[in-house]
C-alpha positions in Angstrom: 5.8 17.0 -11.5 6.1 20.8 -11.8 6.8 23.4 -14.4 7.6 27.1 -14.1 8.7 29.0 -17.2 8.6 32.7 -18.0 9.6 34.9 -20.9 9.6 38.5 -21.7 7.9 38.9 -25.1 8.6 42.6 -25.6 10.0 45.4 -23.4 6.4 45.9 -22.2 4.9 42.3 -22.0 6.0 39.2 -20.0 4.3 35.9 -19.6 4.7 33.0 -17.2 3.3 29.5 -16.9 3.2 27.5 -13.7 1.8 23.9 -13.9 1.8 20.9 -11.7 0.5 17.3 -11.6 0.5 14.5 -9.1 -0.9 11.0 -9.1 -0.2 9.4 -5.7 -1.2 6.3 -3.8 -0.8 6.1 0.0 -0.1 3.2 2.3 -3.7 2.4 2.9 -5.3 -0.1 0.6 -7.1 1.5 -2.4 -6.6 5.1 -1.3 -4.9 7.8 -3.4 -5.4 11.0 -5.2 -4.8 12.8 -8.5 -4.5 16.5 -8.8 -3.2 19.0 -11.4 -3.1 22.7 -11.9 -2.2 25.3 -14.5 -1.6 29.0 -13.9 -0.7 31.2 -16.9 -0.1 34.9 -16.2 0.8 38.0 -18.1 2.2 41.3 -17.0 1.8 44.4 -19.2 3.5 47.7 -18.8 0.5 49.7 -19.9 2.0 53.1 -19.4 4.9 54.9 -17.6 3.4 54.4 -14.2 0.8 51.6 -14.9 1.1 47.9 -14.7 -1.6 45.3 -15.6 -1.3 41.8 -14.3 -3.7 39.1 -15.7 -3.9 35.5 -14.5 -6.0 32.4 -14.7 -5.8 29.3 -12.5 -7.4 25.9 -13.1 -6.9 23.4 -10.3 -8.5 19.9 -10.1 -8.2 17.5 -7.2 -9.8 14.0 -7.0 -9.3 11.7 -4.1 -10.7 9.0 -1.9 -11.1 10.5 1.6 -9.1 8.6 4.2 -10.2 9.4 7.8 -7.6 7.0 9.3 -7.9 4.2 11.8 -10.8 4.3 14.3 -10.2 4.2 18.0 -11.4 1.5 20.5 -11.2 1.8 24.2 -9.3 5.1 24.0 -6.5 3.9 21.7 -6.1 3.2 18.0 -7.6 -0.1 16.7 -5.4 -3.1 16.5 -6.4 -3.5 12.8 -3.5 -3.5 10.2 -2.5 0.1 9.5 -3.0 -0.5 5.7 -6.7 -1.3 6.2 -9.1 1.3 4.8 -12.2 1.9 7.0 -15.1 3.2 5.1 -16.8 2.8 1.7 -14.4 3.8 -1.1 -17.3 4.2 -3.5 -19.0 6.7 -1.2 -15.9 8.6 0.0 -14.8 10.5 -3.1 -13.9 14.2 -2.9 -13.5 16.4 -5.9 -12.5 20.0 -6.3 -12.5 21.8 -9.6 -11.5 25.5 -9.3 -11.4 28.2 -12.0 -10.1 31.5 -10.9 -9.3 34.6 -13.0 -7.5 37.7 -11.7 -6.8 41.2 -13.0 -4.8 43.8 -11.1 -4.1 47.3 -12.3 -1.5 49.2 -10.4 -0.9 52.9 -11.0 1.6 55.1 -9.2 0.9 58.8 -9.3 
């Protein structure tokens, strides 16, 4: 799912919120991922020629890494395509990102 909403609060301040979430499984047995993100921002007209933009982003991604079907004799294995090769307990990947931004623009 995704969300994108914005609103001017005054003639000098506007805010926006972007958010997303996903919980997916793939065709291979026991493999999938969950991820979500949120990104609120604000824009402020700080003066006649100055704009300030502030933002924050939080993104989280958790998954079992799937490296696919191994090859044998120069071609993909004859194993069923849904078979997972590897150790699910040792193949977790996680990203947790926190990013803040501030941009000041001034036109002389």
